[in-house]
mmCIF file of the N, C-alpha and C atoms, coordinates in Angstrom:
data_MODEL
# 
_entry.id   MODEL 
# 
loop_
_atom_site.group_PDB 
_atom_site.id 
_atom_site.type_symbol 
_atom_site.label_atom_id 
_atom_site.label_alt_id 
_atom_site.label_comp_id 
_atom_site.label_asym_id 
_atom_site.label_entity_id 
_atom_site.label_seq_id 
_atom_site.pdbx_PDB_ins_code 
_atom_site.Cartn_x 
_atom_site.Cartn_y 
_atom_site.Cartn_z 
_atom_site.occupancy 
_atom_site.B_iso_or_equiv 
_atom_site.pdbx_formal_charge 
_atom_site.auth_seq_id 
_atom_site.auth_comp_id 
_atom_site.auth_asym_id 
_atom_site.auth_atom_id 
_atom_site.pdbx_PDB_model_num 
ATOM 1   N N  . MET A 1 1  ? -6.697  -13.369 1.636   1.00 0.00 ? 1  MET A N  1 
ATOM 2   C CA . MET A 1 1  ? -6.655  -11.417 2.533   1.00 0.00 ? 1  MET A CA 1 
ATOM 3   C C  . MET A 1 1  ? -5.249  -11.354 3.086   1.00 0.00 ? 1  MET A C  1 
ATOM 4   N N  . TYR A 1 2  ? -4.815  -9.900  2.435   1.00 0.00 ? 2  TYR A N  1 
ATOM 5   C CA . TYR A 1 2  ? -3.785  -9.074  2.958   1.00 0.00 ? 2  TYR A CA 1 
ATOM 6   C C  . TYR A 1 2  ? -3.696  -8.939  4.432   1.00 0.00 ? 2  TYR A C  1 
ATOM 7   N N  . ARG A 1 3  ? -2.411  -9.411  4.989   1.00 0.00 ? 3  ARG A N  1 
ATOM 8   C CA . ARG A 1 3  ? -2.362  -8.861  6.845   1.00 0.00 ? 3  ARG A CA 1 
ATOM 9   C C  . ARG A 1 3  ? -1.000  -8.566  6.544   1.00 0.00 ? 3  ARG A C  1 
ATOM 10  N N  . GLU A 1 4  ? -1.614  -7.094  7.804   1.00 0.00 ? 4  GLU A N  1 
ATOM 11  C CA . GLU A 1 4  ? -0.422  -6.216  7.936   1.00 0.00 ? 4  GLU A CA 1 
ATOM 12  C C  . GLU A 1 4  ? 0.955   -7.080  8.571   1.00 0.00 ? 4  GLU A C  1 
ATOM 13  N N  . GLU A 1 5  ? 1.575   -6.542  8.442   1.00 0.00 ? 5  GLU A N  1 
ATOM 14  C CA . GLU A 1 5  ? 3.383   -6.639  9.933   1.00 0.00 ? 5  GLU A CA 1 
ATOM 15  C C  . GLU A 1 5  ? 2.853   -5.300  10.221  1.00 0.00 ? 5  GLU A C  1 
ATOM 16  N N  . PRO A 1 6  ? 2.671   -5.970  11.382  1.00 0.00 ? 6  PRO A N  1 
ATOM 17  C CA . PRO A 1 6  ? 1.724   -5.474  13.207  1.00 0.00 ? 6  PRO A CA 1 
ATOM 18  C C  . PRO A 1 6  ? 3.238   -4.015  13.630  1.00 0.00 ? 6  PRO A C  1 
ATOM 19  N N  . THR A 1 7  ? 4.805   -4.079  13.247  1.00 0.00 ? 7  THR A N  1 
ATOM 20  C CA . THR A 1 7  ? 5.471   -3.315  13.380  1.00 0.00 ? 7  THR A CA 1 
ATOM 21  C C  . THR A 1 7  ? 5.449   -1.800  11.992  1.00 0.00 ? 7  THR A C  1 
ATOM 22  N N  . PHE A 1 8  ? 4.930   -2.023  10.661  1.00 0.00 ? 8  PHE A N  1 
ATOM 23  C CA . PHE A 1 8  ? 4.882   -1.966  9.746   1.00 0.00 ? 8  PHE A CA 1 
ATOM 24  C C  . PHE A 1 8  ? 4.496   -0.289  9.925   1.00 0.00 ? 8  PHE A C  1 
ATOM 25  N N  . LEU A 1 9  ? 3.430   -0.142  10.711  1.00 0.00 ? 9  LEU A N  1 
ATOM 26  C CA . LEU A 1 9  ? 3.308   1.307   10.870  1.00 0.00 ? 9  LEU A CA 1 
ATOM 27  C C  . LEU A 1 9  ? 3.097   1.717   12.102  1.00 0.00 ? 9  LEU A C  1 
ATOM 28  N N  . PRO A 1 10 ? 3.176   3.503   11.887  1.00 0.00 ? 10 PRO A N  1 
ATOM 29  C CA . PRO A 1 10 ? 3.183   3.871   13.332  1.00 0.00 ? 10 PRO A CA 1 
ATOM 30  C C  . PRO A 1 10 ? 2.305   3.931   13.971  1.00 0.00 ? 10 PRO A C  1 
ATOM 31  N N  . GLU A 1 11 ? 2.423   4.034   15.787  1.00 0.00 ? 11 GLU A N  1 
ATOM 32  C CA . GLU A 1 11 ? 1.513   3.770   16.059  1.00 0.00 ? 11 GLU A CA 1 
ATOM 33  C C  . GLU A 1 11 ? 0.326   4.571   16.130  1.00 0.00 ? 11 GLU A C  1 
ATOM 34  N N  . SER A 1 12 ? 1.235   6.126   15.737  1.00 0.00 ? 12 SER A N  1 
ATOM 35  C CA . SER A 1 12 ? 0.690   7.835   15.721  1.00 0.00 ? 12 SER A CA 1 
ATOM 36  C C  . SER A 1 12 ? -0.241  7.412   14.763  1.00 0.00 ? 12 SER A C  1 
ATOM 37  N N  . LEU A 1 13 ? 0.037   6.579   13.522  1.00 0.00 ? 13 LEU A N  1 
ATOM 38  C CA . LEU A 1 13 ? -0.871  7.009   12.400  1.00 0.00 ? 13 LEU A CA 1 
ATOM 39  C C  . LEU A 1 13 ? -1.535  6.189   12.308  1.00 0.00 ? 13 LEU A C  1 
ATOM 40  N N  . LYS A 1 14 ? -1.724  4.998   12.847  1.00 0.00 ? 14 LYS A N  1 
ATOM 41  C CA . LYS A 1 14 ? -2.636  3.829   13.215  1.00 0.00 ? 14 LYS A CA 1 
ATOM 42  C C  . LYS A 1 14 ? -4.344  4.922   14.174  1.00 0.00 ? 14 LYS A C  1 
ATOM 43  N N  . LEU A 1 15 ? -3.841  4.870   15.209  1.00 0.00 ? 15 LEU A N  1 
ATOM 44  C CA . LEU A 1 15 ? -4.811  6.417   15.786  1.00 0.00 ? 15 LEU A CA 1 
ATOM 45  C C  . LEU A 1 15 ? -5.502  7.108   14.731  1.00 0.00 ? 15 LEU A C  1 
ATOM 46  N N  . LEU A 1 16 ? -4.954  7.682   13.750  1.00 0.00 ? 16 LEU A N  1 
ATOM 47  C CA . LEU A 1 16 ? -5.328  8.867   13.249  1.00 0.00 ? 16 LEU A CA 1 
ATOM 48  C C  . LEU A 1 16 ? -5.675  8.071   12.138  1.00 0.00 ? 16 LEU A C  1 
ATOM 49  N N  . LEU A 1 17 ? -5.671  6.803   11.538  1.00 0.00 ? 17 LEU A N  1 
ATOM 50  C CA . LEU A 1 17 ? -7.090  6.449   10.730  1.00 0.00 ? 17 LEU A CA 1 
ATOM 51  C C  . LEU A 1 17 ? -7.749  6.160   11.469  1.00 0.00 ? 17 LEU A C  1 
ATOM 52  N N  . ARG A 1 18 ? -7.656  5.164   12.938  1.00 0.00 ? 18 ARG A N  1 
ATOM 53  C CA . ARG A 1 18 ? -8.715  4.767   12.883  1.00 0.00 ? 18 ARG A CA 1 
ATOM 54  C C  . ARG A 1 18 ? -9.936  6.127   13.517  1.00 0.00 ? 18 ARG A C  1 
ATOM 55  N N  . LYS A 1 19 ? -9.322  6.891   13.622  1.00 0.00 ? 19 LYS A N  1 
ATOM 56  C CA . LYS A 1 19 ? -10.184 8.295   14.129  1.00 0.00 ? 19 LYS A CA 1 
ATOM 57  C C  . LYS A 1 19 ? -11.124 8.395   12.415  1.00 0.00 ? 19 LYS A C  1 
ATOM 58  N N  . VAL A 1 20 ? -10.434 8.481   11.357  1.00 0.00 ? 20 VAL A N  1 
ATOM 59  C CA . VAL A 1 20 ? -10.829 8.485   10.047  1.00 0.00 ? 20 VAL A CA 1 
ATOM 60  C C  . VAL A 1 20 ? -11.857 7.684   9.533   1.00 0.00 ? 20 VAL A C  1 
ATOM 61  N N  . PHE A 1 21 ? -11.577 6.635   9.820   1.00 0.00 ? 21 PHE A N  1 
ATOM 62  C CA . PHE A 1 21 ? -12.036 5.385   9.218   1.00 0.00 ? 21 PHE A CA 1 
ATOM 63  C C  . PHE A 1 21 ? -13.472 4.314   10.563  1.00 0.00 ? 21 PHE A C  1 
ATOM 64  N N  . THR A 1 22 ? -14.697 5.274   10.699  1.00 0.00 ? 22 THR A N  1 
ATOM 65  C CA . THR A 1 22 ? -14.920 4.680   12.247  1.00 0.00 ? 22 THR A CA 1 
ATOM 66  C C  . THR A 1 22 ? -15.463 3.309   11.578  1.00 0.00 ? 22 THR A C  1 
ATOM 67  N N  . GLU A 1 23 ? -15.683 2.574   10.792  1.00 0.00 ? 23 GLU A N  1 
ATOM 68  C CA . GLU A 1 23 ? -16.586 2.106   10.546  1.00 0.00 ? 23 GLU A CA 1 
ATOM 69  C C  . GLU A 1 23 ? -15.971 0.110   10.873  1.00 0.00 ? 23 GLU A C  1 
ATOM 70  N N  . ASN A 1 24 ? -17.242 -0.488  10.871  1.00 0.00 ? 24 ASN A N  1 
ATOM 71  C CA . ASN A 1 24 ? -16.417 -1.496  12.154  1.00 0.00 ? 24 ASN A CA 1 
ATOM 72  C C  . ASN A 1 24 ? -15.053 -2.796  11.367  1.00 0.00 ? 24 ASN A C  1 
ATOM 73  N N  . ASN A 1 25 ? -15.636 -2.909  9.606   1.00 0.00 ? 25 ASN A N  1 
ATOM 74  C CA . ASN A 1 25 ? -14.271 -4.052  9.950   1.00 0.00 ? 25 ASN A CA 1 
ATOM 75  C C  . ASN A 1 25 ? -13.434 -2.719  8.551   1.00 0.00 ? 25 ASN A C  1 
ATOM 76  N N  . ALA A 1 26 ? -12.844 -1.565  9.009   1.00 0.00 ? 26 ALA A N  1 
ATOM 77  C CA . ALA A 1 26 ? -12.339 -0.452  8.636   1.00 0.00 ? 26 ALA A CA 1 
ATOM 78  C C  . ALA A 1 26 ? -10.502 -0.539  8.232   1.00 0.00 ? 26 ALA A C  1 
ATOM 79  N N  . GLU A 1 27 ? -10.672 -2.035  9.127   1.00 0.00 ? 27 GLU A N  1 
ATOM 80  C CA . GLU A 1 27 ? -8.407  -2.323  8.820   1.00 0.00 ? 27 GLU A CA 1 
ATOM 81  C C  . GLU A 1 27 ? -8.255  -2.316  7.928   1.00 0.00 ? 27 GLU A C  1 
ATOM 82  N N  . ILE A 1 28 ? -8.617  -3.507  6.180   1.00 0.00 ? 28 ILE A N  1 
ATOM 83  C CA . ILE A 1 28 ? -8.164  -3.265  5.399   1.00 0.00 ? 28 ILE A CA 1 
ATOM 84  C C  . ILE A 1 28 ? -7.674  -1.668  4.428   1.00 0.00 ? 28 ILE A C  1 
ATOM 85  N N  . LYS A 1 29 ? -8.925  -0.728  5.201   1.00 0.00 ? 29 LYS A N  1 
ATOM 86  C CA . LYS A 1 29 ? -9.245  0.100   4.713   1.00 0.00 ? 29 LYS A CA 1 
ATOM 87  C C  . LYS A 1 29 ? -7.133  1.546   5.576   1.00 0.00 ? 29 LYS A C  1 
ATOM 88  N N  . ILE A 1 30 ? -7.426  1.628   6.893   1.00 0.00 ? 30 ILE A N  1 
ATOM 89  C CA . ILE A 1 30 ? -6.892  1.461   7.579   1.00 0.00 ? 30 ILE A CA 1 
ATOM 90  C C  . ILE A 1 30 ? -5.145  1.265   7.546   1.00 0.00 ? 30 ILE A C  1 
ATOM 91  N N  . VAL A 1 31 ? -4.771  0.121   7.238   1.00 0.00 ? 31 VAL A N  1 
ATOM 92  C CA . VAL A 1 31 ? -3.577  -0.794  6.286   1.00 0.00 ? 31 VAL A CA 1 
ATOM 93  C C  . VAL A 1 31 ? -3.359  0.102   5.037   1.00 0.00 ? 31 VAL A C  1 
ATOM 94  N N  . SER A 1 32 ? -4.090  0.479   3.979   1.00 0.00 ? 32 SER A N  1 
ATOM 95  C CA . SER A 1 32 ? -3.861  0.772   2.934   1.00 0.00 ? 32 SER A CA 1 
ATOM 96  C C  . SER A 1 32 ? -3.183  2.343   2.971   1.00 0.00 ? 32 SER A C  1 
ATOM 97  N N  . VAL A 1 33 ? -4.068  2.409   3.575   1.00 0.00 ? 33 VAL A N  1 
ATOM 98  C CA . VAL A 1 33 ? -4.207  4.553   2.831   1.00 0.00 ? 33 VAL A CA 1 
ATOM 99  C C  . VAL A 1 33 ? -2.755  4.605   4.441   1.00 0.00 ? 33 VAL A C  1 
ATOM 100 N N  . GLY A 1 34 ? -2.598  3.881   5.400   1.00 0.00 ? 34 GLY A N  1 
ATOM 101 C CA . GLY A 1 34 ? -1.110  3.501   5.811   1.00 0.00 ? 34 GLY A CA 1 
ATOM 102 C C  . GLY A 1 34 ? 0.071   3.854   5.410   1.00 0.00 ? 34 GLY A C  1 
ATOM 103 N N  . GLN A 1 35 ? -0.024  2.678   4.508   1.00 0.00 ? 35 GLN A N  1 
ATOM 104 C CA . GLN A 1 35 ? 1.282   1.757   3.925   1.00 0.00 ? 35 GLN A CA 1 
ATOM 105 C C  . GLN A 1 35 ? 1.210   3.485   2.378   1.00 0.00 ? 35 GLN A C  1 
ATOM 106 N N  . ALA A 1 36 ? 0.209   3.655   1.694   1.00 0.00 ? 36 ALA A N  1 
ATOM 107 C CA . ALA A 1 36 ? 0.615   5.005   1.324   1.00 0.00 ? 36 ALA A CA 1 
ATOM 108 C C  . ALA A 1 36 ? 0.736   6.303   1.601   1.00 0.00 ? 36 ALA A C  1 
ATOM 109 N N  . ILE A 1 37 ? 0.566   6.471   2.691   1.00 0.00 ? 37 ILE A N  1 
ATOM 110 C CA . ILE A 1 37 ? 1.264   7.278   3.088   1.00 0.00 ? 37 ILE A CA 1 
ATOM 111 C C  . ILE A 1 37 ? 1.961   7.371   3.863   1.00 0.00 ? 37 ILE A C  1 
ATOM 112 N N  . VAL A 1 38 ? 3.101   6.212   4.268   1.00 0.00 ? 38 VAL A N  1 
ATOM 113 C CA . VAL A 1 38 ? 4.382   6.063   5.172   1.00 0.00 ? 38 VAL A CA 1 
ATOM 114 C C  . VAL A 1 38 ? 5.361   6.015   3.797   1.00 0.00 ? 38 VAL A C  1 
ATOM 115 N N  . GLN A 1 39 ? 4.874   4.826   1.899   1.00 0.00 ? 39 GLN A N  1 
ATOM 116 C CA . GLN A 1 39 ? 5.124   4.760   1.065   1.00 0.00 ? 39 GLN A CA 1 
ATOM 117 C C  . GLN A 1 39 ? 6.002   6.451   0.555   1.00 0.00 ? 39 GLN A C  1 
ATOM 118 N N  . ALA A 1 40 ? 4.663   7.042   0.755   1.00 0.00 ? 40 ALA A N  1 
ATOM 119 C CA . ALA A 1 40 ? 4.211   8.523   -0.383  1.00 0.00 ? 40 ALA A CA 1 
ATOM 120 C C  . ALA A 1 40 ? 5.508   9.432   0.181   1.00 0.00 ? 40 ALA A C  1 
ATOM 121 N N  . ALA A 1 41 ? 6.430   9.337   1.729   1.00 0.00 ? 41 ALA A N  1 
ATOM 122 C CA . ALA A 1 41 ? 6.154   9.904   2.529   1.00 0.00 ? 41 ALA A CA 1 
ATOM 123 C C  . ALA A 1 41 ? 8.218   9.516   2.817   1.00 0.00 ? 41 ALA A C  1 
ATOM 124 N N  . ARG A 1 42 ? 8.200   8.456   2.277   1.00 0.00 ? 42 ARG A N  1 
ATOM 125 C CA . ARG A 1 42 ? 10.049  8.077   2.619   1.00 0.00 ? 42 ARG A CA 1 
ATOM 126 C C  . ARG A 1 42 ? 9.846   7.199   1.465   1.00 0.00 ? 42 ARG A C  1 
ATOM 127 N N  . PRO A 1 43 ? 9.399   7.439   -0.005  1.00 0.00 ? 43 PRO A N  1 
ATOM 128 C CA . PRO A 1 43 ? 9.728   6.795   -1.402  1.00 0.00 ? 43 PRO A CA 1 
ATOM 129 C C  . PRO A 1 43 ? 10.980  6.059   -1.389  1.00 0.00 ? 43 PRO A C  1 
ATOM 130 N N  . ARG A 1 44 ? 12.442  6.573   -1.158  1.00 0.00 ? 44 ARG A N  1 
ATOM 131 C CA . ARG A 1 44 ? 13.420  5.816   -1.577  1.00 0.00 ? 44 ARG A CA 1 
ATOM 132 C C  . ARG A 1 44 ? 13.837  5.204   -0.003  1.00 0.00 ? 44 ARG A C  1 
ATOM 133 N N  . VAL A 1 45 ? 13.476  5.137   0.774   1.00 0.00 ? 45 VAL A N  1 
ATOM 134 C CA . VAL A 1 45 ? 13.916  4.637   2.116   1.00 0.00 ? 45 VAL A CA 1 
ATOM 135 C C  . VAL A 1 45 ? 13.230  3.431   2.317   1.00 0.00 ? 45 VAL A C  1 
ATOM 136 N N  . ILE A 1 46 ? 11.307  2.818   2.596   1.00 0.00 ? 46 ILE A N  1 
ATOM 137 C CA . ILE A 1 46 ? 10.812  1.937   2.809   1.00 0.00 ? 46 ILE A CA 1 
ATOM 138 C C  . ILE A 1 46 ? 10.047  2.367   1.394   1.00 0.00 ? 46 ILE A C  1 
ATOM 139 N N  . ILE A 1 47 ? 9.922   0.409   1.340   1.00 0.00 ? 47 ILE A N  1 
ATOM 140 C CA . ILE A 1 47 ? 8.842   0.053   -0.168  1.00 0.00 ? 47 ILE A CA 1 
ATOM 141 C C  . ILE A 1 47 ? 7.655   -0.981  1.227   1.00 0.00 ? 47 ILE A C  1 
ATOM 142 N N  . ALA A 1 48 ? 6.376   -0.412  0.820   1.00 0.00 ? 48 ALA A N  1 
ATOM 143 C CA . ALA A 1 48 ? 4.953   -1.012  1.670   1.00 0.00 ? 48 ALA A CA 1 
ATOM 144 C C  . ALA A 1 48 ? 4.819   -1.972  0.953   1.00 0.00 ? 48 ALA A C  1 
ATOM 145 N N  . PRO A 1 49 ? 4.528   -3.299  1.398   1.00 0.00 ? 49 PRO A N  1 
ATOM 146 C CA . PRO A 1 49 ? 3.779   -4.709  1.256   1.00 0.00 ? 49 PRO A CA 1 
ATOM 147 C C  . PRO A 1 49 ? 3.082   -4.316  1.036   1.00 0.00 ? 49 PRO A C  1 
ATOM 148 N N  . LEU A 1 50 ? 1.726   -3.645  0.324   1.00 0.00 ? 50 LEU A N  1 
ATOM 149 C CA . LEU A 1 50 ? 0.799   -3.637  0.060   1.00 0.00 ? 50 LEU A CA 1 
ATOM 150 C C  . LEU A 1 50 ? 1.425   -3.359  -1.664  1.00 0.00 ? 50 LEU A C  1 
ATOM 151 N N  . GLN A 1 51 ? 1.910   -2.263  -1.452  1.00 0.00 ? 51 GLN A N  1 
ATOM 152 C CA . GLN A 1 51 ? 2.510   -1.918  -3.343  1.00 0.00 ? 51 GLN A CA 1 
ATOM 153 C C  . GLN A 1 51 ? 3.511   -2.849  -3.726  1.00 0.00 ? 51 GLN A C  1 
ATOM 154 N N  . ILE A 1 52 ? 4.333   -3.297  -3.397  1.00 0.00 ? 52 ILE A N  1 
ATOM 155 C CA . ILE A 1 52 ? 5.050   -4.901  -3.768  1.00 0.00 ? 52 ILE A CA 1 
ATOM 156 C C  . ILE A 1 52 ? 3.921   -5.816  -4.351  1.00 0.00 ? 52 ILE A C  1 
ATOM 157 N N  . GLY A 1 53 ? 2.960   -6.260  -3.163  1.00 0.00 ? 53 GLY A N  1 
ATOM 158 C CA . GLY A 1 53 ? 2.141   -7.393  -3.428  1.00 0.00 ? 53 GLY A CA 1 
ATOM 159 C C  . GLY A 1 53 ? 1.182   -7.009  -4.222  1.00 0.00 ? 53 GLY A C  1 
ATOM 160 N N  . LEU A 1 54 ? 0.460   -5.733  -4.456  1.00 0.00 ? 54 LEU A N  1 
ATOM 161 C CA . LEU A 1 54 ? -0.272  -5.286  -5.446  1.00 0.00 ? 54 LEU A CA 1 
ATOM 162 C C  . LEU A 1 54 ? 0.491   -5.226  -6.881  1.00 0.00 ? 54 LEU A C  1 
ATOM 163 N N  . ALA A 1 55 ? 1.227   -5.175  -7.260  1.00 0.00 ? 55 ALA A N  1 
ATOM 164 C CA . ALA A 1 55 ? 2.423   -4.887  -8.227  1.00 0.00 ? 55 ALA A CA 1 
ATOM 165 C C  . ALA A 1 55 ? 1.837   -6.192  -9.032  1.00 0.00 ? 55 ALA A C  1 
ATOM 166 N N  . VAL A 1 56 ? 2.718   -7.300  -8.204  1.00 0.00 ? 56 VAL A N  1 
ATOM 167 C CA . VAL A 1 56 ? 2.659   -8.956  -8.345  1.00 0.00 ? 56 VAL A CA 1 
ATOM 168 C C  . VAL A 1 56 ? 2.127   -9.184  -8.824  1.00 0.00 ? 56 VAL A C  1 
ATOM 169 N N  . GLU A 1 57 ? 0.372   -8.838  -7.673  1.00 0.00 ? 57 GLU A N  1 
ATOM 170 C CA . GLU A 1 57 ? -0.819  -9.990  -8.495  1.00 0.00 ? 57 GLU A CA 1 
ATOM 171 C C  . GLU A 1 57 ? -1.332  -9.101  -9.325  1.00 0.00 ? 57 GLU A C  1 
ATOM 172 N N  . LEU A 1 58 ? -1.083  -7.655  -10.227 1.00 0.00 ? 58 LEU A N  1 
ATOM 173 C CA . LEU A 1 58 ? -1.741  -7.079  -11.548 1.00 0.00 ? 58 LEU A CA 1 
ATOM 174 C C  . LEU A 1 58 ? -1.147  -7.494  -12.233 1.00 0.00 ? 58 LEU A C  1 
ATOM 175 N N  . HIS A 1 59 ? 0.528   -7.653  -11.719 1.00 0.00 ? 59 HIS A N  1 
ATOM 176 C CA . HIS A 1 59 ? 1.005   -8.508  -12.765 1.00 0.00 ? 59 HIS A CA 1 
ATOM 177 C C  . HIS A 1 59 ? 0.888   -9.938  -13.439 1.00 0.00 ? 59 HIS A C  1 
ATOM 178 N N  . HIS A 1 60 ? 0.957   -10.327 -12.199 1.00 0.00 ? 60 HIS A N  1 
ATOM 179 C CA . HIS A 1 60 ? -0.008  -11.614 -12.756 1.00 0.00 ? 60 HIS A CA 1 
ATOM 180 C C  . HIS A 1 60 ? -1.243  -12.702 -12.913 1.00 0.00 ? 60 HIS A C  1 
ATOM 181 N N  . HIS A 1 61 ? -2.394  -11.214 -12.516 1.00 0.00 ? 61 HIS A N  1 
ATOM 182 C CA . HIS A 1 61 ? -3.269  -12.211 -13.472 1.00 0.00 ? 61 HIS A CA 1 
ATOM 183 C C  . HIS A 1 61 ? -3.372  -10.795 -14.563 1.00 0.00 ? 61 HIS A C  1 
ATOM 184 N N  . PHE A 1 62 ? -2.591  -9.678  -15.300 1.00 0.00 ? 62 PHE A N  1 
ATOM 185 C CA . PHE A 1 62 ? -3.161  -9.148  -16.594 1.00 0.00 ? 62 PHE A CA 1 
ATOM 186 C C  . PHE A 1 62 ? -1.612  -9.366  -17.478 1.00 0.00 ? 62 PHE A C  1 
ATOM 187 N N  . ALA A 1 63 ? -1.097  -9.614  -16.492 1.00 0.00 ? 63 ALA A N  1 
ATOM 188 C CA . ALA A 1 63 ? 0.413   -9.335  -17.404 1.00 0.00 ? 63 ALA A CA 1 
ATOM 189 C C  . ALA A 1 63 ? 0.593   -7.915  -18.633 1.00 0.00 ? 63 ALA A C  1 
ATOM 190 N N  . SER A 1 64 ? 0.122   -7.222  -17.766 1.00 0.00 ? 64 SER A N  1 
ATOM 191 C CA . SER A 1 64 ? -0.020  -5.852  -18.875 1.00 0.00 ? 64 SER A CA 1 
ATOM 192 C C  . SER A 1 64 ? 0.820   -4.468  -17.912 1.00 0.00 ? 64 SER A C  1 
ATOM 193 N N  . LYS A 1 65 ? 2.041   -4.301  -18.885 1.00 0.00 ? 65 LYS A N  1 
ATOM 194 C CA . LYS A 1 65 ? 3.021   -3.815  -18.184 1.00 0.00 ? 65 LYS A CA 1 
ATOM 195 C C  . LYS A 1 65 ? 3.105   -2.226  -18.021 1.00 0.00 ? 65 LYS A C  1 
ATOM 196 N N  . LEU A 1 66 ? 1.838   -2.358  -19.129 1.00 0.00 ? 66 LEU A N  1 
ATOM 197 C CA . LEU A 1 66 ? 1.038   -0.826  -19.587 1.00 0.00 ? 66 LEU A CA 1 
ATOM 198 C C  . LEU A 1 66 ? 0.113   -0.204  -18.219 1.00 0.00 ? 66 LEU A C  1 
ATOM 199 N N  . LEU A 1 67 ? -0.456  -1.268  -17.387 1.00 0.00 ? 67 LEU A N  1 
ATOM 200 C CA . LEU A 1 67 ? -1.134  -1.499  -16.232 1.00 0.00 ? 67 LEU A CA 1 
ATOM 201 C C  . LEU A 1 67 ? -0.068  -1.076  -14.839 1.00 0.00 ? 67 LEU A C  1 
ATOM 202 N N  . ILE A 1 68 ? 0.558   -1.436  -14.649 1.00 0.00 ? 68 ILE A N  1 
ATOM 203 C CA . ILE A 1 68 ? 1.622   -1.099  -13.784 1.00 0.00 ? 68 ILE A CA 1 
ATOM 204 C C  . ILE A 1 68 ? 2.498   -0.374  -14.004 1.00 0.00 ? 68 ILE A C  1 
ATOM 205 N N  . ASP A 1 69 ? 3.009   0.137   -15.180 1.00 0.00 ? 69 ASP A N  1 
ATOM 206 C CA . ASP A 1 69 ? 3.573   2.013   -15.578 1.00 0.00 ? 69 ASP A CA 1 
ATOM 207 C C  . ASP A 1 69 ? 2.881   2.457   -15.182 1.00 0.00 ? 69 ASP A C  1 
ATOM 208 N N  . SER A 1 70 ? 1.752   2.827   -15.403 1.00 0.00 ? 70 SER A N  1 
ATOM 209 C CA . SER A 1 70 ? 0.587   3.749   -15.256 1.00 0.00 ? 70 SER A CA 1 
ATOM 210 C C  . SER A 1 70 ? 0.334   4.136   -13.626 1.00 0.00 ? 70 SER A C  1 
ATOM 211 N N  . LEU A 1 71 ? -0.346  2.128   -13.442 1.00 0.00 ? 71 LEU A N  1 
ATOM 212 C CA . LEU A 1 71 ? -0.098  3.187   -11.348 1.00 0.00 ? 71 LEU A CA 1 
ATOM 213 C C  . LEU A 1 71 ? 0.926   3.280   -10.771 1.00 0.00 ? 71 LEU A C  1 
ATOM 214 N N  . ASN A 1 72 ? 1.957   3.032   -11.256 1.00 0.00 ? 72 ASN A N  1 
ATOM 215 C CA . ASN A 1 72 ? 3.105   3.771   -10.876 1.00 0.00 ? 72 ASN A CA 1 
ATOM 216 C C  . ASN A 1 72 ? 3.586   5.242   -10.696 1.00 0.00 ? 72 ASN A C  1 
ATOM 217 N N  . LYS A 1 73 ? 3.167   5.146   -11.558 1.00 0.00 ? 73 LYS A N  1 
ATOM 218 C CA . LYS A 1 73 ? 3.300   7.153   -12.409 1.00 0.00 ? 73 LYS A CA 1 
ATOM 219 C C  . LYS A 1 73 ? 2.263   8.059   -11.201 1.00 0.00 ? 73 LYS A C  1 
ATOM 220 N N  . HIS A 1 74 ? 1.146   6.589   -11.052 1.00 0.00 ? 74 HIS A N  1 
ATOM 221 C CA . HIS A 1 74 ? 0.321   7.929   -10.109 1.00 0.00 ? 74 HIS A CA 1 
ATOM 222 C C  . HIS A 1 74 ? -0.066  7.364   -8.599  1.00 0.00 ? 74 HIS A C  1 
ATOM 223 N N  . GLY A 1 75 ? 1.856   5.929   -7.973  1.00 0.00 ? 75 GLY A N  1 
ATOM 224 C CA . GLY A 1 75 ? 1.562   6.415   -6.644  1.00 0.00 ? 75 GLY A CA 1 
ATOM 225 C C  . GLY A 1 75 ? 1.091   4.355   -6.082  1.00 0.00 ? 75 GLY A C  1 
ATOM 226 N N  . PHE A 1 76 ? 0.383   4.335   -7.090  1.00 0.00 ? 76 PHE A N  1 
ATOM 227 C CA . PHE A 1 76 ? -0.388  3.095   -6.545  1.00 0.00 ? 76 PHE A CA 1 
ATOM 228 C C  . PHE A 1 76 ? 0.729   1.621   -6.124  1.00 0.00 ? 76 PHE A C  1 
ATOM 229 N N  . VAL A 1 77 ? 1.839   1.835   -7.402  1.00 0.00 ? 77 VAL A N  1 
ATOM 230 C CA . VAL A 1 77 ? 2.294   0.524   -7.276  1.00 0.00 ? 77 VAL A CA 1 
ATOM 231 C C  . VAL A 1 77 ? 3.751   0.224   -6.958  1.00 0.00 ? 77 VAL A C  1 
ATOM 232 N N  . LEU A 1 78 ? 4.783   -0.695  -6.841  1.00 0.00 ? 78 LEU A N  1 
ATOM 233 C CA . LEU A 1 78 ? 6.361   0.070   -6.727  1.00 0.00 ? 78 LEU A CA 1 
ATOM 234 C C  . LEU A 1 78 ? 6.535   -0.312  -8.352  1.00 0.00 ? 78 LEU A C  1 
ATOM 235 N N  . HIS A 1 79 ? 7.234   0.005   -8.770  1.00 0.00 ? 79 HIS A N  1 
ATOM 236 C CA . HIS A 1 79 ? 7.857   -1.185  -10.560 1.00 0.00 ? 79 HIS A CA 1 
ATOM 237 C C  . HIS A 1 79 ? 7.778   -2.340  -10.230 1.00 0.00 ? 79 HIS A C  1 
ATOM 238 N N  . ILE A 1 80 ? 7.984   -3.083  -11.147 1.00 0.00 ? 80 ILE A N  1 
ATOM 239 C CA . ILE A 1 80 ? 7.763   -4.968  -10.439 1.00 0.00 ? 80 ILE A CA 1 
ATOM 240 C C  . ILE A 1 80 ? 10.065  -4.908  -10.481 1.00 0.00 ? 80 ILE A C  1 
ATOM 241 N N  . GLN A 1 81 ? 10.156  -4.006  -11.652 1.00 0.00 ? 81 GLN A N  1 
ATOM 242 C CA . GLN A 1 81 ? 11.814  -4.059  -11.833 1.00 0.00 ? 81 GLN A CA 1 
ATOM 243 C C  . GLN A 1 81 ? 12.379  -3.742  -10.620 1.00 0.00 ? 81 GLN A C  1 
ATOM 244 N N  . ARG A 1 82 ? 11.513  -2.946  -9.316  1.00 0.00 ? 82 ARG A N  1 
ATOM 245 C CA . ARG A 1 82 ? 12.729  -2.739  -8.327  1.00 0.00 ? 82 ARG A CA 1 
ATOM 246 C C  . ARG A 1 82 ? 12.420  -3.856  -7.007  1.00 0.00 ? 82 ARG A C  1 
# 
């Protein structure tokens, strides 16, 4: 299971997302959405761990460059070659 680096997300973003996601087991949603927001705000400066991990895992399971390229175009994963 994915575990967040405690210092990756700004505390203010964590607080906002905890207000948005109020269910008991929302930590994975908070981390996922938070990392997506940070990556979208600073795409060339920050490389979110979730996006790297997701790209590597999907490539390992499906070995599909087309899948990774498609998800990359939509901003869900970083390109494997990065």
